[in-house]
N, CA, C and O atoms as a GROMACS GRO file, in nm:
protein
  600
    1MET      N    1  11.240  12.184   1.617
    1MET     CA    2  11.335  12.289   1.594
    1MET      C    3  11.265  12.414   1.541
    1MET      O    4  11.300  12.526   1.577
    2ALA      N    5  11.166  12.395   1.454
    2ALA     CA    6  11.093  12.509   1.400
    2ALA      C    7  11.019  12.584   1.511
    2ALA      O    8  11.010  12.706   1.509
    3PHE      N    9  10.965  12.508   1.609
    3PHE     CA   10  10.896  12.572   1.721
    3PHE      C   11  10.994  12.658   1.801
    3PHE      O   12  10.959  12.767   1.846
    4ALA      N   13  11.115  12.609   1.820
    4ALA     CA   14  11.215  12.683   1.898
    4ALA      C   15  11.252  12.813   1.828
    4ALA      O   16  11.262  12.917   1.893
    5LEU      N   17  11.273  12.809   1.697
    5LEU     CA   18  11.311  12.930   1.624
    5LEU      C   19  11.195  13.028   1.610
    5LEU      O   20  11.215  13.149   1.618
    6THR      N   21  11.075  12.976   1.589
    6THR     CA   22  10.957  13.062   1.582
    6THR      C   23  10.932  13.130   1.716
    6THR      O   24  10.900  13.249   1.722
    7GLY      N   25  10.948  13.055   1.823
    7GLY     CA   26  10.933  13.113   1.956
    7GLY      C   27  11.033  13.223   1.982
    7GLY      O   28  11.000  13.324   2.046
    8TYR      N   29  11.156  13.205   1.934
    8TYR     CA   30  11.257  13.310   1.951
    8TYR      C   31  11.220  13.435   1.872
    8TYR      O   32  11.229  13.546   1.924
    9LEU      N   33  11.177  13.417   1.748
    9LEU     CA   34  11.139  13.533   1.666
    9LEU      C   35  11.024  13.611   1.730
    9LEU      O   36  11.025  13.734   1.731
   10LEU      N   37  10.925  13.539   1.783
   10LEU     CA   38  10.812  13.606   1.848
   10LEU      C   39  10.854  13.678   1.975
   10LEU      O   40  10.806  13.788   2.003
   11THR      N   41  10.943  13.617   2.053
   11THR     CA   42  10.992  13.680   2.176
   11THR      C   43  11.074  13.805   2.143
   11THR      O   44  11.060  13.908   2.209
   12TYR      N   45  11.158  13.795   2.041
   12TYR     CA   46  11.239  13.910   1.999
   12TYR      C   47  11.150  14.024   1.950
   12TYR      O   48  11.172  14.140   1.984
   13ALA      N   49  11.049  13.990   1.869
   13ALA     CA   50  10.958  14.092   1.816
   13ALA      C   51  10.880  14.159   1.929
   13ALA      O   52  10.863  14.281   1.928
   14ALA      N   53  10.834  14.081   2.026
   14ALA     CA   54  10.760  14.139   2.139
   14ALA      C   55  10.849  14.234   2.219
   14ALA      O   56  10.803  14.339   2.263
   15ALA      N   57  10.974  14.198   2.237
   15ALA     CA   58  11.066  14.284   2.311
   15ALA      C   59  11.086  14.417   2.239
   15ALA      O   60  11.087  14.522   2.303
   16TRP      N   61  11.100  14.413   2.107
   16TRP     CA   62  11.122  14.538   2.035
   16TRP      C   63  10.996  14.622   2.024
   16TRP      O   64  11.005  14.744   2.014
   17ILE      N   65  10.882  14.561   2.026
   17ILE     CA   66  10.758  14.639   2.033
   17ILE      C   67  10.750  14.711   2.167
   17ILE      O   68  10.711  14.828   2.172
   18LEU      N   69  10.786  14.642   2.275
   18LEU     CA   70  10.789  14.708   2.407
   18LEU      C   71  10.893  14.819   2.412
   18LEU      O   72  10.868  14.924   2.471
   19ILE      N   73  11.008  14.797   2.351
   19ILE     CA   74  11.111  14.902   2.346
   19ILE      C   75  11.058  15.023   2.270
   19ILE      O   76  11.077  15.137   2.312
   20ALA      N   77  10.991  14.998   2.158
   20ALA     CA   78  10.937  15.109   2.078
   20ALA      C   79  10.826  15.184   2.151
   20ALA      O   80  10.814  15.306   2.138
   21LEU      N   81  10.746  15.110   2.229
   21LEU     CA   82  10.637  15.175   2.302
   21LEU      C   83  10.686  15.257   2.421
   21LEU      O   84  10.625  15.359   2.454
   22THR      N   85  10.793  15.214   2.484
   22THR     CA   86  10.839  15.281   2.605
   22THR      C   87  10.958  15.374   2.583
   22THR      O   88  10.998  15.445   2.675
   23GLY      N   89  11.014  15.375   2.464
   23GLY     CA   90  11.130  15.458   2.437
   23GLY      C   91  11.095  15.606   2.432
   23GLY      O   92  10.980  15.644   2.410
   24HIS      N   93  11.196  15.690   2.455
   24HIS     CA   94  11.175  15.835   2.448
   24HIS      C   95  11.162  15.878   2.302
   24HIS      O   96  11.202  15.805   2.211
   25ARG      N   97  11.106  15.995   2.282
   25ARG     CA   98  11.088  16.044   2.144
   25ARG      C   99  11.224  16.074   2.084
   25ARG      O  100  11.313  16.128   2.149
   26ARG      N  101  11.238  16.039   1.957
   26ARG     CA  102  11.365  16.053   1.888
   26ARG      C  103  11.382  16.195   1.834
   26ARG      O  104  11.285  16.265   1.806
   27GLU      N  105  11.507  16.235   1.821
   27GLU     CA  106  11.540  16.365   1.762
   27GLU      C  107  11.517  16.359   1.611
   27GLU      O  108  11.540  16.255   1.549
   28ASP      N  109  11.472  16.468   1.554
   28ASP     CA  110  11.455  16.477   1.410
   28ASP      C  111  11.591  16.504   1.347
   28ASP      O  112  11.653  16.607   1.374
   29LEU      N  113  11.638  16.412   1.263
   29LEU     CA  114  11.769  16.426   1.201
   29LEU      C  115  11.758  16.472   1.055
   29LEU      O  116  11.848  16.446   0.975
   30GLY      N  117  11.649  16.538   1.022
   30GLY     CA  118  11.627  16.587   0.886
   30GLY      C  119  11.707  16.712   0.858
   30GLY      O  120  11.797  16.748   0.934
   31PRO      N  121  11.675  16.780   0.748
   31PRO     CA  122  11.750  16.900   0.710
   31PRO      C  123  11.733  17.016   0.810
   31PRO      O  124  11.818  17.104   0.817
   32ASP      N  125  11.625  17.015   0.888
   32ASP     CA  126  11.604  17.119   0.988
   32ASP      C  127  11.640  17.071   1.128
   32ASP      O  128  11.581  17.117   1.225
   33SER      N  129  11.735  16.979   1.139
   33SER     CA  130  11.767  16.921   1.269
   33SER      C  131  11.830  17.023   1.364
   33SER      O  132  11.832  17.000   1.485
   34TRP      N  133  11.881  17.132   1.313
   34TRP     CA  134  11.942  17.234   1.398
   34TRP      C  135  11.837  17.304   1.484
   34TRP      O  136  11.873  17.374   1.579
   35GLN      N  137  11.708  17.286   1.454
   35GLN     CA  138  11.602  17.351   1.530
   35GLN      C  139  11.564  17.274   1.655
   35GLN      O  140  11.484  17.324   1.734
   36GLY      N  141  11.617  17.154   1.675
   36GLY     CA  142  11.590  17.078   1.797
   36GLY      C  143  11.452  17.016   1.803
   36GLY      O  144  11.394  17.005   1.910
   37LYS      N  145  11.399  16.976   1.689
   37LYS     CA  146  11.266  16.915   1.686
   37LYS      C  147  11.276  16.766   1.720
   37LYS      O  148  11.378  16.701   1.697
   38THR      N  149  11.167  16.716   1.774
   38THR     CA  150  11.159  16.571   1.797
   38THR      C  151  11.055  16.512   1.704
   38THR      O  152  10.965  16.581   1.657
   39LEU      N  153  11.070  16.384   1.677
   39LEU     CA  154  10.974  16.315   1.592
   39LEU      C  155  10.843  16.294   1.666
   39LEU      O  156  10.839  16.300   1.789
   40SER      N  157  10.737  16.271   1.594
   40SER     CA  158  10.609  16.239   1.657
   40SER      C  159  10.621  16.101   1.723
   40SER      O  160  10.716  16.027   1.698
   41TYR      N  161  10.522  16.068   1.805
   41TYR     CA  162  10.526  15.938   1.873
   41TYR      C  163  10.524  15.824   1.772
   41TYR      O  164  10.596  15.725   1.789
   42TRP      N  165  10.443  15.836   1.667
   42TRP     CA  166  10.434  15.730   1.567
   42TRP      C  167  10.566  15.716   1.490
   42TRP      O  168  10.612  15.605   1.465
   43GLU      N  169  10.627  15.828   1.454
   43GLU     CA  170  10.755  15.823   1.382
   43GLU      C  171  10.866  15.767   1.472
   43GLU      O  172  10.954  15.695   1.424
   44SER      N  173  10.862  15.800   1.601
   44SER     CA  174  10.959  15.744   1.695
   44SER      C  175  10.940  15.594   1.709
   44SER      O  176  11.037  15.518   1.713
   45PHE      N  177  10.813  15.550   1.716
   45PHE     CA  178  10.781  15.408   1.725
   45PHE      C  179  10.839  15.334   1.604
   45PHE      O  180  10.902  15.229   1.619
   46LEU      N  181  10.817  15.389   1.485
   46LEU     CA  182  10.868  15.325   1.363
   46LEU      C  183  11.021  15.326   1.358
   46LEU      O  184  11.082  15.233   1.307
   47ALA      N  185  11.083  15.431   1.411
   47ALA     CA  186  11.229  15.438   1.413
   47ALA      C  187  11.286  15.331   1.506
   47ALA      O  188  11.388  15.269   1.473
   48TYR      N  189  11.221  15.308   1.621
   48TYR     CA  190  11.267  15.202   1.711
   48TYR      C  191  11.249  15.064   1.648
   48TYR      O  192  11.336  14.978   1.663
   49LEU      N  193  11.138  15.043   1.578
   49LEU     CA  194  11.119  14.914   1.510
   49LEU      C  195  11.224  14.894   1.402
   49LEU      O  196  11.272  14.782   1.382
   50ASP      N  197  11.260  15.000   1.334
   50ASP     CA  198  11.367  14.992   1.234
   50ASP      C  199  11.500  14.956   1.300
   50ASP      O  200  11.577  14.877   1.246
   51ASP      N  201  11.526  15.014   1.417
   51ASP     CA  202  11.647  14.977   1.492
   51ASP      C  203  11.644  14.830   1.531
   51ASP      O  204  11.746  14.762   1.527
   52GLY      N  205  11.526  14.781   1.568
   52GLY     CA  206  11.514  14.641   1.606
   52GLY      C  207  11.548  14.546   1.493
   52GLY      O  208  11.609  14.441   1.514
   53VAL      N  209  11.508  14.583   1.372
   53VAL     CA  210  11.542  14.500   1.255
   53VAL      C  211  11.692  14.503   1.231
   53VAL      O  212  11.752  14.400   1.199
   54ARG      N  213  11.753  14.617   1.246
   54ARG     CA  214  11.898  14.628   1.225
   54ARG      C  215  11.976  14.556   1.335
   54ARG      O  216  12.076  14.490   1.307
   55ILE      N  217  11.931  14.567   1.458
   55ILE     CA  218  12.001  14.503   1.569
   55ILE      C  219  11.979  14.352   1.567
   55ILE      O  220  12.054  14.278   1.630
   56PHE      N  221  11.876  14.306   1.495
   56PHE     CA  222  11.855  14.162   1.481
   56PHE      C  223  11.978  14.094   1.422
   56PHE      O  224  12.007  13.978   1.455
   57VAL      N  225  12.050  14.164   1.337
   57VAL     CA  226  12.172  14.108   1.279
   57VAL      C  227  12.276  14.082   1.388
   57VAL      O  228  12.352  13.985   1.379
   58LEU      N  229  12.279  14.166   1.490
   58LEU     CA  230  12.380  14.154   1.596
   58LEU      C  231  12.338  14.064   1.711
   58LEU      O  232  12.422  14.000   1.774
   59ILE      N  233  12.208  14.058   1.740
   59ILE     CA  234  12.159  13.977   1.852
   59ILE      C  235  12.085  13.853   1.803
   59ILE      O  236  12.114  13.742   1.848
   60GLY      N  237  11.992  13.871   1.712
   60GLY     CA  238  11.904  13.761   1.671
   60GLY      C  239  11.973  13.652   1.593
   60GLY      O  240  11.949  13.534   1.619
   61ILE      N  241  12.056  13.688   1.498
   61ILE     CA  242  12.120  13.585   1.416
   61ILE      C  243  12.216  13.499   1.499
   61ILE      O  244  12.211  13.377   1.487
   62PRO      N  245  12.305  13.557   1.583
   62PRO     CA  246  12.388  13.469   1.666
   62PRO      C  247  12.304  13.382   1.760
   62PRO      O  248  12.338  13.266   1.784
   63SER      N  249  12.195  13.436   1.813
   63SER     CA  250  12.109  13.357   1.901
   63SER      C  251  12.042  13.244   1.824
   63SER      O  252  12.031  13.132   1.874
   64MET      N  253  11.998  13.273   1.702
   64MET     CA  254  11.932  13.169   1.622
   64MET      C  255  12.030  13.065   1.571
   64MET      O  256  11.988  12.957   1.528
   65LEU      N  257  12.158  13.093   1.574
   65LEU     CA  258  12.258  12.991   1.542
   65LEU      C  259  12.285  12.901   1.663
   65LEU      O  260  12.317  12.784   1.648
   66LEU      N  261  12.271  12.958   1.784
   66LEU     CA  262  12.292  12.878   1.906
   66LEU      C  263  12.173  12.787   1.936
   66LEU      O  264  12.192  12.675   1.984
   67ILE      N  265  12.054  12.832   1.909
   67ILE     CA  266  11.933  12.759   1.949
   67ILE      C  267  11.926  12.619   1.887
   67ILE      O  268  11.900  12.524   1.961
   68PRO      N  269  11.949  12.601   1.757
   68PRO     CA  270  11.944  12.464   1.703
   68PRO      C  271  12.049  12.372   1.764
   68PRO      O  272  12.025  12.252   1.780
   69LEU      N  273  12.166  12.428   1.798
   69LEU     CA  274  12.268  12.345   1.862
   69LEU      C  275  12.220  12.292   1.996
   69LEU      O  276  12.243  12.176   2.030
   70PHE      N  277  12.152  12.378   2.073
   70PHE     CA  278  12.101  12.334   2.202
   70PHE      C  279  11.981  12.241   2.189
   70PHE      O  280  11.963  12.152   2.272
   71VAL      N  281  11.900  12.259   2.086
   71VAL     CA  282  11.789  12.167   2.063
   71VAL      C  283  11.843  12.029   2.032
   71VAL      O  284  11.797  11.930   2.089
   72ILE      N  285  11.940  12.022   1.943
   72ILE     CA  286  11.998  11.892   1.906
   72ILE      C  287  12.070  11.830   2.025
   72ILE      O  288  12.056  11.711   2.051
   73TRP      N  289  12.147  11.911   2.099
   73TRP     CA  290  12.221  11.863   2.215
   73TRP      C  291  12.125  11.811   2.322
   73TRP      O  292  12.150  11.707   2.383
   74GLY      N  293  12.015  11.883   2.344
   74GLY     CA  294  11.917  11.841   2.445
   74GLY      C  295  11.845  11.713   2.405
   74GLY      O  296  11.822  11.627   2.490
   75TYR      N  297  11.811  11.700   2.279
   75TYR     CA  298  11.740  11.579   2.235
   75TYR      C  299  11.831  11.457   2.236
   75TYR      O  300  11.786  11.346   2.263
   76ARG      N  301  11.959  11.476   2.207
   76ARG     CA  302  12.050  11.362   2.208
   76ARG      C  303  12.085  11.318   2.349
   76ARG      O  304  12.096  11.198   2.376
   77SER      N  305  12.103  11.413   2.439
   77SER     CA  306  12.144  11.378   2.575
   77SER      C  307  12.026  11.359   2.670
   77SER      O  308  12.038  11.289   2.770
   78GLY      N  309  11.913  11.421   2.640
   78GLY     CA  310  11.797  11.412   2.728
   78GLY      C  311  11.809  11.499   2.852
   78GLY      O  312  11.727  11.488   2.943
   79VAL      N  313  11.909  11.586   2.856
   79VAL     CA  314  11.933  11.671   2.972
   79VAL      C  315  11.895  11.815   2.935
   79VAL      O  316  11.928  11.863   2.827
   80ASP      N  317  11.827  11.881   3.026
   80ASP     CA  318  11.784  12.019   3.004
   80ASP      C  319  11.897  12.113   3.046
   80ASP      O  320  11.932  12.120   3.164
   81ARG      N  321  11.952  12.185   2.951
   81ARG     CA  322  12.065  12.275   2.978
   81ARG      C  323  12.024  12.420   2.951
   81ARG      O  324  12.094  12.492   2.880
   82ARG      N  325  11.914  12.462   3.007
   82ARG     CA  326  11.865  12.598   2.982
   82ARG      C  327  11.954  12.704   3.045
   82ARG      O  328  11.967  12.814   2.990
   83GLY      N  329  12.014  12.675   3.158
   83GLY     CA  330  12.103  12.773   3.221
   83GLY      C  331  12.221  12.809   3.134
   83GLY      O  332  12.260  12.925   3.125
   84VAL      N  333  12.279  12.709   3.070
   84VAL     CA  334  12.390  12.733   2.979
   84VAL      C  335  12.342  12.814   2.859
   84VAL      O  336  12.410  12.906   2.813
   85LEU      N  337  12.223  12.779   2.808
   85LEU     CA  338  12.169  12.851   2.693
   85LEU      C  339  12.144  12.997   2.726
   85LEU      O  340  12.177  13.085   2.646
   86VAL      N  341  12.085  13.025   2.842
   86VAL     CA  342  12.057  13.164   2.879
   86VAL      C  343  12.187  13.243   2.889
   86VAL      O  344  12.195  13.357   2.843
   87THR      N  345  12.290  13.183   2.948
   87THR     CA  346  12.418  13.251   2.959
   87THR      C  347  12.474  13.286   2.820
   87THR      O  348  12.522  13.396   2.798
   88LEU      N  349  12.466  13.192   2.729
   88LEU     CA  350  12.517  13.217   2.594
   88LEU      C  351  12.428  13.314   2.517
   88LEU      O  352  12.479  13.388   2.432
   89LEU      N  353  12.297  13.314   2.543
   89LEU     CA  354  12.208  13.408   2.475
   89LEU      C  355  12.231  13.552   2.521
   89LEU      O  356  12.200  13.646   2.448
   90LEU      N  357  12.284  13.570   2.641
   90LEU     CA  358  12.309  13.705   2.690
   90LEU      C  359  12.435  13.766   2.629
   90LEU      O  360  12.449  13.889   2.628
   91LEU      N  361  12.525  13.685   2.579
   91LEU     CA  362  12.650  13.737   2.524
   91LEU      C  363  12.631  13.833   2.406
   91LEU      O  364  12.700  13.935   2.403
   92PRO      N  365  12.542  13.806   2.310
   92PRO     CA  366  12.530  13.900   2.198
   92PRO      C  367  12.473  14.037   2.235
   92PRO      O  368  12.474  14.129   2.153
   93THR      N  369  12.423  14.052   2.356
   93THR     CA  370  12.363  14.180   2.395
   93THR      C  371  12.464  14.276   2.459
   93THR      O  372  12.424  14.381   2.509
   94TRP      N  373  12.592  14.243   2.459
   94TRP     CA  374  12.692  14.323   2.529
   94TRP      C  375  12.696  14.468   2.482
   94TRP      O  376  12.715  14.558   2.564
   95PHE      N  377  12.678  14.492   2.354
   95PHE     CA  378  12.692  14.628   2.302
   95PHE      C  379  12.577  14.719   2.346
   95PHE      O  380  12.590  14.841   2.337
   96LEU      N  381  12.466  14.662   2.393
   96LEU     CA  382  12.355  14.745   2.438
   96LEU      C  383  12.387  14.818   2.569
   96LEU      O  384  12.317  14.912   2.607
   97PHE      N  385  12.492  14.774   2.639
   97PHE     CA  386  12.534  14.847   2.758
   97PHE      C  387  12.581  14.988   2.722
   97PHE      O  388  12.583  15.076   2.807
   98PHE      N  389  12.618  15.008   2.595
   98PHE     CA  390  12.667  15.137   2.550
   98PHE      C  391  12.566  15.210   2.462
   98PHE      O  392  12.599  15.312   2.402
   99ALA      N  393  12.443  15.160   2.455
   99ALA     CA  394  12.342  15.219   2.367
   99ALA      C  395  12.285  15.350   2.422
   99ALA      O  396  12.235  15.432   2.346
  100GLY      N  397  12.293  15.369   2.552
  100GLY     CA  398  12.247  15.494   2.609
  100GLY      C  399  12.104  15.492   2.659
  100GLY      O  400  12.062  15.586   2.726
  101THR      N  401  12.027  15.388   2.630
  101THR     CA  402  11.891  15.380   2.680
  101THR      C  403  11.876  15.255   2.765
  101THR      O  404  11.907  15.144   2.722
  102LEU      N  405  11.830  15.276   2.886
  102LEU     CA  406  11.815  15.165   2.979
  102LEU      C  407  11.702  15.071   2.938
  102LEU      O  408  11.711  14.950   2.960
  103GLY      N  409  11.596  15.125   2.878
  103GLY     CA  410  11.483  15.042   2.836
  103GLY      C  411  11.523  14.942   2.730
  103GLY      O  412  11.481  14.827   2.733
  104MET      N  413  11.606  14.986   2.636
  104MET     CA  414  11.651  14.897   2.530
  104MET      C  415  11.732  14.782   2.588
  104MET      O  416  11.715  14.667   2.548
  105LEU      N  417  11.819  14.812   2.681
  105LEU     CA  418  11.900  14.709   2.746
  105LEU      C  419  11.813  14.615   2.828
  105LEU      O  420  11.826  14.493   2.816
  106PHE      N  421  11.724  14.670   2.910
  106PHE     CA  422  11.642  14.587   2.997
  106PHE      C  423  11.552  14.493   2.918
  106PHE      O  424  11.549  14.373   2.946
  107PHE      N  425  11.480  14.544   2.820
  107PHE     CA  426  11.388  14.459   2.745
  107PHE      C  427  11.462  14.356   2.659
  107PHE      O  428  11.411  14.246   2.639
  108SER      N  429  11.578  14.390   2.608
  108SER     CA  430  11.655  14.293   2.530
  108SER      C  431  11.707  14.181   2.618
  108SER      O  432  11.700  14.064   2.581
  109LEU      N  433  11.760  14.216   2.735
  109LEU     CA  434  11.807  14.113   2.827
  109LEU      C  435  11.690  14.027   2.877
  109LEU      O  436  11.702  13.905   2.887
  110ALA      N  437  11.578  14.092   2.907
  110ALA     CA  438  11.461  14.019   2.956
  110ALA      C  439  11.409  13.922   2.849
  110ALA      O  440  11.369  13.811   2.881
  111ALA      N  441  11.410  13.964   2.722
  111ALA     CA  442  11.363  13.876   2.615
  111ALA      C  443  11.452  13.753   2.602
  111ALA      O  444  11.401  13.642   2.582
  112GLN      N  445  11.582  13.772   2.614
  112GLN     CA  446  11.673  13.657   2.603
  112GLN      C  447  11.651  13.560   2.719
  112GLN      O  448  11.651  13.438   2.700
  113VAL      N  449  11.632  13.613   2.840
  113VAL     CA  450  11.611  13.527   2.958
  113VAL      C  451  11.476  13.458   2.950
  113VAL      O  452  11.466  13.339   2.977
  114VAL      N  453  11.371  13.532   2.912
  114VAL     CA  454  11.237  13.473   2.901
  114VAL      C  455  11.238  13.362   2.798
  114VAL      O  456  11.178  13.256   2.819
  115TYR      N  457  11.305  13.384   2.686
  115TYR     CA  458  11.310  13.279   2.586
  115TYR      C  459  11.385  13.157   2.639
  115TYR      O  460  11.337  13.044   2.628
  116GLY      N  461  11.502  13.179   2.695
  116GLY     CA  462  11.584  13.068   2.740
  116GLY      C  463  11.522  12.986   2.852
  116GLY      O  464  11.540  12.865   2.856
  117LEU      N  465  11.450  13.051   2.942
  117LEU     CA  466  11.393  12.979   3.056
  117LEU      C  467  11.249  12.937   3.036
  117LEU      O  468  11.204  12.841   3.098
  118GLY      N  469  11.175  13.008   2.952
  118GLY     CA  470  11.034  12.979   2.942
  118GLY      C  471  10.984  12.931   2.808
  118GLY      O  472  10.904  12.837   2.802
  119VAL      N  473  11.030  12.991   2.701
  119VAL     CA  474  10.976  12.960   2.569
  119VAL      C  475  11.049  12.843   2.504
  119VAL      O  476  10.988  12.762   2.434
  120MET      N  477  11.178  12.833   2.527
  120MET     CA  478  11.259  12.726   2.467
  120MET      C  479  11.203  12.591   2.508
  120MET      O  480  11.189  12.564   2.628
  121PRO      N  481  11.170  12.504   2.411
  121PRO     CA  482  11.114  12.374   2.448
  121PRO      C  483  11.216  12.287   2.520
  121PRO      O  484  11.333  12.282   2.483
  122ALA      N  485  11.169  12.219   2.622
  122ALA     CA  486  11.256  12.127   2.697
  122ALA      C  487  11.269  11.997   2.620
  122ALA      O  488  11.176  11.955   2.551
  123PRO      N  489  11.384  11.932   2.631
  123PRO     CA  490  11.400  11.805   2.561
  123PRO      C  491  11.310  11.698   2.624
  123PRO      O  492  11.283  11.704   2.744
  124PRO      N  493  11.264  11.603   2.545
  124PRO     CA  494  11.179  11.499   2.601
  124PRO      C  495  11.261  11.408   2.692
  124PRO      O  496  11.382  11.392   2.674
  125ALA      N  497  11.193  11.350   2.791
  125ALA     CA  498  11.261  11.258   2.882
  125ALA      C  499  11.299  11.132   2.807
  125ALA      O  500  11.220  11.079   2.729
  126ARG      N  501  11.419  11.085   2.829
  126ARG     CA  502  11.465  10.962   2.764
  126ARG      C  503  11.402  10.842   2.833
  126ARG      O  504  11.381  10.845   2.954
  127PRO      N  505  11.373  10.738   2.759
  127PRO     CA  506  11.317  10.618   2.821
  127PRO      C  507  11.415  10.559   2.922
  127PRO      O  508  11.534  10.544   2.894
  128GLY      N  509  11.364  10.526   3.037
  128GLY     CA  510  11.447  10.466   3.141
  128GLY      C  511  11.515  10.566   3.231
  128GLY      O  512  11.575  10.526   3.331
  129SER      N  513  11.508  10.694   3.200
  129SER     CA  514  11.572  10.792   3.287
  129SER      C  515  11.472  10.838   3.392
  129SER      O  516  11.352  10.844   3.367
  130THR      N  517  11.524  10.869   3.509
  130THR     CA  518  11.438  10.918   3.617
  130THR      C  519  11.482  11.058   3.654
  130THR      O  520  11.601  11.089   3.660
  131THR      N  521  11.386  11.141   3.678
  131THR     CA  522  11.414  11.276   3.725
  131THR      C  523  11.412  11.274   3.877
  131THR      O  524  11.378  11.173   3.938
  132ALA      N  525  11.448  11.384   3.938
  132ALA     CA  526  11.448  11.393   4.083
  132ALA      C  527  11.307  11.374   4.138
  132ALA      O  528  11.290  11.314   4.245
  133THR      N  529  11.205  11.422   4.068
  133THR     CA  530  11.067  11.406   4.112
  133THR      C  531  11.026  11.259   4.107
  133THR      O  532  10.962  11.209   4.200
  134ASP      N  533  11.064  11.191   3.998
  134ASP     CA  534  11.031  11.049   3.988
  134ASP      C  535  11.100  10.968   4.097
  134ASP      O  536  11.039  10.878   4.154
  135ALA      N  537  11.226  10.999   4.127
  135ALA     CA  538  11.300  10.927   4.230
  135ALA      C  539  11.236  10.949   4.367
  135ALA      O  540  11.226  10.856   4.446
  136ALA      N  541  11.192  11.072   4.394
  136ALA     CA  542  11.127  11.100   4.523
  136ALA      C  543  10.993  11.026   4.533
  136ALA      O  544  10.958  10.977   4.640
  137ALA      N  545  10.918  11.018   4.423
  137ALA     CA  546  10.791  10.947   4.424
  137ALA      C  547  10.813  10.798   4.445
  137ALA      O  548  10.735  10.734   4.517
  138GLN      N  549  10.916  10.740   4.384
  138GLN     CA  550  10.945  10.598   4.402
  138GLN      C  551  10.986  10.570   4.546
  138GLN      O  552  10.945  10.468   4.602
  139GLU      N  553  11.066  10.658   4.605
  139GLU     CA  554  11.110  10.637   4.742
  139GLU      C  555  10.995  10.644   4.840
  139GLU      O  556  10.990  10.566   4.935
  140SER      N  557  10.902  10.737   4.819
  140SER     CA  558  10.789  10.748   4.911
  140SER      C  559  10.693  10.631   4.894
  140SER      O  560  10.628  10.591   4.991
  141ALA      N  561  10.684  10.575   4.775
  141ALA     CA  562  10.594  10.461   4.753
  141ALA      C  563  10.651  10.332   4.808
  141ALA      O  564  10.576  10.247   4.856
  142VAL      N  565  10.783  10.315   4.804
  142VAL     CA  566  10.845  10.191   4.844
  142VAL      C  567  10.897  10.199   4.986
  142VAL      O  568  10.901  10.098   5.057
  143GLY      N  569  10.936  10.314   5.028
  143GLY     CA  570  10.991  10.332   5.161
  143GLY      C  571  11.134  10.381   5.150
  143GLY      O  572  11.201  10.355   5.050
  144PRO      N  573  11.181  10.452   5.252
  144PRO     CA  574  11.316  10.507   5.244
  144PRO      C  575  11.422  10.398   5.248
  144PRO      O  576  11.411  10.301   5.324
  145GLY      N  577  11.522  10.416   5.166
  145GLY     CA  578  11.636  10.325   5.168
  145GLY      C  579  11.616  10.195   5.097
  145GLY      O  580  11.708  10.113   5.092
  146THR      N  581  11.501  10.172   5.040
  146THR     CA  582  11.481  10.048   4.966
  146THR      C  583  11.468  10.079   4.819
  146THR      O  584  11.410  10.181   4.781
  147ALA      N  585  11.521   9.993   4.738
  147ALA     CA  586  11.513  10.012   4.594
  147ALA      C  587  11.402   9.927   4.538
  147ALA      O  588  11.381   9.815   4.585
  148PRO      N  589  11.330   9.976   4.440
  148PRO     CA  590  11.224   9.894   4.379
  148PRO      C  591  11.285   9.776   4.304
  148PRO      O  592  11.392   9.788   4.245
  149HIS      N  593  11.215   9.665   4.306
  149HIS     CA  594  11.264   9.546   4.234
  149HIS      C  595  11.200   9.545   4.097
  149HIS      O  596  11.083   9.580   4.082
  150GLY      N  597  11.276   9.504   4.000
  150GLY     CA  598  11.214   9.502   3.870
  150GLY      C  599  11.297   9.451   3.766
  150GLY      O  600  11.255   9.444   3.651
   0.00000   0.00000   0.00000
């Protein structure tokens, strides 16, 4: 379970670093904001990272509450339900459709999908269960239409 949550935190952090690197320069909202100045690239980068920490409350915490449920569910049933997890991980990102920046939406959605399909650990195979690959290997070794004796 710790591996699953650590993997999510690293995936989320990588996504927000990419958002900060590719985002447009931010407007200066200081006392001289009426002059139309923009922040430097470094200040914009730090502002995006600050947004990532704040948005973690809206995306990361609900996702980190779902992940342990799926880890426990997968280990008890022995069935890999990553498609369901990815669908549920995309739900907390709904408000980014209104954020105004396409990069923020794209990288956040991509991070959730990458985590759900690639980083999330698969449950171990249960003893006595056969996967489709195992069944195909048994059929080719024994012959079509015959069941192994045992």
